C-alpha positions as CSV (number, residue, x, y, z in Angstrom):
1,M,38.1,3.3,-87.0
2,P,40.1,0.2,-87.9
3,R,42.7,-0.8,-85.3
4,K,46.4,-0.5,-86.3
5,L,46.8,-3.5,-88.5
6,S,50.3,-4.2,-87.3
7,K,49.2,-4.6,-83.7
8,A,46.4,-7.1,-84.3
9,P,45.1,-9.5,-81.6
10,P,45.9,-13.2,-81.8
11,A,44.8,-15.1,-84.9
12,T,42.4,-17.4,-82.9
13,P,39.8,-15.3,-81.0
14,A,38.2,-16.9,-78.0
15,T,34.8,-17.1,-79.7
16,G,36.2,-19.5,-82.3
17,V,34.6,-17.5,-85.1
18,R,36.8,-17.6,-88.2
19,V,36.3,-14.9,-90.8
20,V,37.0,-15.7,-94.4
21,T,37.1,-13.5,-97.5
22,D,38.6,-13.7,-101.0
23,S,41.5,-12.1,-102.7
24,T,39.5,-9.5,-104.6
25,A,39.2,-7.7,-101.2
26,S,42.7,-6.3,-102.2
27,L,43.7,-6.1,-98.6
28,P,47.1,-4.6,-97.7
29,A,49.6,-7.3,-96.8
30,V,49.7,-6.3,-93.1
31,A,46.0,-7.0,-92.9
32,R,46.6,-10.6,-93.6
33,T,48.3,-11.2,-90.2
34,G,47.0,-11.3,-86.7
35,Y,43.3,-11.3,-86.5
36,G,43.0,-10.4,-90.2
37,P,40.6,-12.6,-92.2
38,F,41.6,-15.9,-93.9
39,V,41.9,-15.0,-97.6
40,V,40.9,-17.5,-100.3
41,P,42.6,-16.8,-103.7
42,L,40.9,-16.5,-107.1
43,S,42.8,-17.6,-110.2
44,V,44.1,-15.8,-113.3
45,F,44.5,-17.8,-116.5
46,T,47.6,-16.6,-118.5
47,H,49.2,-18.2,-121.5
48,D,51.1,-20.4,-119.0
49,G,47.9,-21.7,-117.4
50,P,46.0,-20.9,-114.2
51,A,47.8,-19.1,-111.4
52,L,46.5,-18.3,-107.9
53,E,46.7,-14.6,-107.3
54,G,49.0,-13.5,-104.5
55,S,51.1,-16.7,-104.3
56,Q,51.5,-17.6,-108.0
57,I,50.9,-14.3,-109.8
58,S,51.1,-10.7,-108.6
59,T,49.1,-7.7,-109.5
60,A,52.3,-6.1,-110.9
61,R,52.8,-9.1,-113.2
62,V,49.3,-8.9,-114.5
63,G,49.8,-5.2,-115.2
64,E,53.0,-5.9,-117.0
65,L,51.3,-8.6,-119.2
66,L,48.3,-6.4,-119.9
67,R,50.5,-3.6,-121.2
68,K,52.1,-6.2,-123.6
69,G,48.6,-6.9,-125.0
70,E,47.7,-10.1,-123.1
71,H,44.1,-10.6,-122.1
72,F,43.1,-12.9,-119.2
73,S,40.2,-15.0,-118.0
74,T,39.7,-15.5,-114.3
75,S,38.1,-18.2,-112.1
76,Q,36.5,-18.5,-108.7
77,P,38.2,-20.4,-105.9
78,S,38.3,-24.2,-106.2
79,P,36.4,-26.5,-103.8
80,E,39.8,-27.4,-102.4
81,A,40.5,-23.8,-101.5
82,F,37.3,-23.5,-99.6
83,A,37.9,-26.8,-97.9
84,V,41.2,-25.4,-96.5
85,A,39.5,-22.1,-95.4
86,Y,36.6,-24.0,-93.8
87,S,38.7,-26.7,-92.1
88,V,38.0,-26.6,-88.4
89,T,39.9,-27.2,-85.2
90,P,38.4,-27.7,-81.7
91,D,38.5,-23.9,-81.1
92,I,36.5,-23.0,-84.2
93,G,32.8,-23.0,-83.6
94,A,31.5,-21.1,-86.6
95,I,32.6,-19.5,-89.8
96,V,31.6,-16.2,-91.4
97,S,32.6,-16.0,-95.0
98,I,32.1,-12.7,-96.9
99,H,32.8,-12.4,-100.7
100,L,32.7,-10.2,-103.7
101,S,29.4,-9.5,-105.4
102,G,27.6,-12.6,-106.7
103,S,26.7,-10.6,-109.8
104,L,30.4,-10.4,-110.7
105,S,31.7,-13.8,-109.8
106,G,30.6,-17.3,-108.9
107,T,32.7,-17.1,-105.7
108,Y,29.7,-16.5,-103.4
109,Q,27.8,-19.6,-104.8
110,A,31.0,-21.7,-104.5
111,A,31.3,-20.6,-100.9
112,V,27.7,-21.5,-100.2
113,Q,28.2,-25.0,-101.6
114,A,31.4,-25.5,-99.6
115,G,29.7,-24.3,-96.5
116,K,27.0,-27.1,-96.8
117,R,29.8,-29.6,-96.4
118,T,31.4,-28.1,-93.4
119,I,30.8,-29.5,-89.9
120,V,30.3,-26.2,-88.2
121,P,27.8,-23.5,-89.1
122,V,28.9,-21.3,-92.0
123,T,27.3,-18.0,-92.8
124,V,28.1,-16.9,-96.3
125,I,27.6,-13.2,-97.2
126,D,27.3,-11.6,-100.6
127,S,28.9,-8.3,-100.0
128,R,27.5,-6.8,-103.3
129,T,30.9,-5.0,-103.6
130,T,34.6,-5.7,-104.1
131,A,38.1,-4.3,-103.5
132,M,38.4,-2.6,-100.1
133,G,34.6,-2.2,-100.0
134,L,34.8,-5.9,-99.3
135,G,38.1,-5.6,-97.5
136,F,36.8,-3.1,-94.9
137,A,33.8,-5.3,-94.3
138,A,36.0,-8.4,-93.7
139,L,38.4,-6.4,-91.4
140,A,35.4,-5.1,-89.4
141,A,34.1,-8.7,-89.1
142,A,37.5,-10.0,-88.1
143,E,37.9,-7.3,-85.4
144,C,34.5,-8.4,-83.9
145,A,35.6,-12.0,-84.0
146,A,38.8,-11.1,-82.1
147,A,36.6,-9.2,-79.6
148,Q,34.9,-12.5,-78.8
149,Q,31.6,-11.6,-80.4
150,T,29.1,-14.2,-81.7
151,A,28.9,-15.4,-85.3
152,E,25.6,-13.5,-85.6
153,H,27.2,-10.3,-84.5
154,V,30.2,-10.8,-86.7
155,A,28.0,-11.4,-89.8
156,A,25.8,-8.4,-89.0
157,R,28.9,-6.2,-88.8
158,A,30.2,-7.4,-92.1
159,R,26.9,-6.7,-93.8
160,E,26.7,-3.2,-92.2
161,V,30.1,-2.1,-93.4
162,A,29.7,-3.7,-96.9
163,A,26.3,-2.0,-97.4
164,S,27.9,1.4,-96.7
165,A,30.8,1.0,-99.1
166,Q,31.2,3.1,-102.2
167,V,33.7,1.8,-104.7
168,R,34.7,3.7,-107.9
169,F,37.1,2.9,-110.7
170,L,38.8,5.2,-113.2
171,V,39.9,3.1,-116.2
172,D,41.8,3.9,-119.4
173,S,39.6,1.7,-121.5
174,L,36.3,-0.2,-121.0
175,S,37.4,-2.9,-123.5
176,Y,38.7,-5.2,-120.7
177,L,35.4,-5.1,-118.8
178,R,33.5,-5.5,-122.0
179,S,35.4,-8.6,-123.1
180,G,35.0,-10.1,-119.7
181,G,31.3,-9.6,-119.7
182,R,31.3,-7.3,-116.7
183,I,29.6,-4.4,-118.6
184,S,27.3,-4.4,-121.6
185,A,28.4,-3.4,-125.1
186,G,26.1,-0.4,-124.9
187,T,27.7,0.8,-121.7
188,A,31.1,0.3,-123.2
189,T,30.3,2.3,-126.3
190,F,28.5,5.1,-124.4
191,G,31.3,5.3,-121.8
192,T,34.1,5.8,-124.4
193,A,32.2,8.1,-126.8
194,L,34.0,11.3,-127.8
195,G,37.2,10.2,-126.0
196,V,35.9,10.8,-122.5
197,R,37.3,9.2,-119.4
198,P,34.8,6.9,-117.7
199,I,34.3,6.7,-114.0
200,L,32.6,3.4,-112.9
201,D,31.0,2.5,-109.6
202,I,29.5,-0.6,-108.0
203,R,25.7,-0.3,-107.8
204,D,23.7,-3.2,-106.3
205,G,26.6,-5.5,-106.9
206,R,27.1,-4.5,-110.6
207,I,29.6,-2.3,-112.4
208,E,27.9,0.8,-113.8
209,L,29.0,3.9,-115.6
210,A,28.9,6.8,-113.0
211,A,30.3,9.7,-115.0
212,R,32.1,10.6,-118.2
213,V,34.8,13.3,-117.9
214,R,36.7,15.0,-120.8
215,S,40.3,14.6,-119.5
216,K,42.2,12.2,-117.2
217,S,43.1,15.1,-114.8
218,A,39.5,16.2,-114.6
219,A,38.4,12.6,-114.1
220,V,40.8,12.2,-111.1
221,D,39.4,15.5,-109.7
222,R,35.8,14.1,-110.1
223,L,36.7,10.7,-108.6
224,V,38.2,12.4,-105.5
225,A,35.4,14.8,-105.1
226,L,32.7,12.1,-105.3
227,T,34.5,9.9,-102.8
228,V,35.1,12.6,-100.2
229,A,31.5,13.8,-100.7
230,D,30.3,10.3,-99.9
231,G,32.6,10.2,-96.8
232,K,31.1,13.4,-95.5
233,Q,27.7,11.7,-95.2
234,M,29.2,8.9,-93.0
235,A,29.7,8.8,-89.3
236,T,33.2,7.5,-89.4
237,P,34.5,7.2,-93.0
238,V,37.4,5.0,-93.9
239,Y,39.2,5.3,-97.2
240,A,41.3,3.3,-99.6
241,A,43.2,4.1,-102.8
242,H,43.9,1.3,-105.2
243,Y,46.2,1.1,-108.2
244,L,47.1,-1.6,-110.7
245,D,50.6,-1.5,-112.1
246,A,51.9,1.9,-110.9
247,P,52.4,2.4,-107.1
248,E,53.0,6.1,-107.7
249,R,49.5,6.4,-109.0
250,G,48.1,5.0,-105.8
251,A,50.3,7.3,-103.7
252,K,49.2,10.3,-105.7
253,L,45.6,9.4,-105.5
254,A,45.8,8.9,-101.7
255,A,47.5,12.3,-101.4
256,R,44.7,13.9,-103.4
257,L,42.1,12.3,-101.2
258,T,44.0,13.5,-98.1
259,A,44.2,17.0,-99.4
260,A,40.4,16.9,-100.0
261,G,39.7,16.0,-96.4
262,A,40.1,12.2,-96.2
263,K,42.0,10.8,-93.3
264,D,44.3,7.7,-92.9
265,V,43.9,6.5,-96.5
266,L,45.0,2.9,-97.0
267,I,46.9,2.3,-100.2
268,S,47.0,-1.1,-101.8
269,P,47.2,-2.7,-105.2
270,L,44.0,-4.0,-106.8
271,S,43.9,-7.7,-106.8
272,A,45.3,-9.4,-109.9
273,V,41.8,-10.7,-110.8
274,L,40.3,-7.2,-110.6
275,G,43.3,-5.9,-112.5
276,A,42.7,-8.4,-115.3
277,H,39.2,-7.0,-115.8
278,V,39.8,-3.3,-115.5
279,G,43.0,-3.1,-117.5
280,P,46.3,-1.2,-117.2
281,G,46.4,2.3,-115.7
282,A,43.3,1.7,-113.6
283,V,42.9,3.3,-110.2
284,A,40.1,3.1,-107.7
285,T,38.8,4.7,-104.5
286,V,36.8,3.2,-101.7
287,V,35.0,4.8,-98.8
288,A,33.0,2.9,-96.2
289,D,31.4,3.8,-92.9
290,W,33.2,2.2,-90.0
291,G,30.5,3.8,-87.8
292,E,30.4,4.2,-84.0
293,H,30.5,0.4,-83.4
294,H,30.5,-1.0,-79.9
295,H,30.7,-4.6,-78.7
296,P,28.3,-6.0,-76.1
297,A,29.8,-7.8,-73.2
298,A,31.0,-11.3,-74.2
């Protein structure tokens, strides 16, 4: 299981492996301290221009503007952002950089290009997922780096956890994903036919329609049931509940997961970039297999 995030080891592990991820990981704030991964922000473009998520625009602000009818475009991190993340000091010998699905964003390719200009080896991983599916993988990798493991071990751990992750979204409308090109017009039409509530998941790095449910209450029931059922197939499941613009929705979703058998559910807002694409009212669940992981002697 993940260690208590508030009691993390020092930020610079003895191995000198730096773990980098991006802001779509939707990590809880406490995970960004201690050994937590270095987070590179994506950008949201509002009527006022580009804004870095986290420091210049919050998820709550995106939710507020969405409800007022504003639509957004988003952008991958700039070369300068990766230059900061990949800047090295004498104690950094390697970098492991894990990012949201390359089928959803150009972030992975931007990281690959930045890594080619870095003086230490950079391993860039396409997680094929996002939200805390990516977040759990980054946290697992960072924990291995803090335990003085090699870059190869850290990267393998990130891939292992990312591959196990199941991420599902419940959205009020598919129009935001459709306008952003993240789903096809056919999927959008089929998913909203007859007034049903769509449940989406990440399959092989892409957003797909997983289920259509008649009411929102029934959709939440189905979302919780699918997530906990996945967790029962895992050795050591770890869970997260995401919300966009209503913290109470995240808390209620986490409570529903807990009542259904999930343990220690992390609650965090979706990143502003993800929120811009899924629209107001969205919630999401994540389950990943932390496994029975052990570190070989350093």
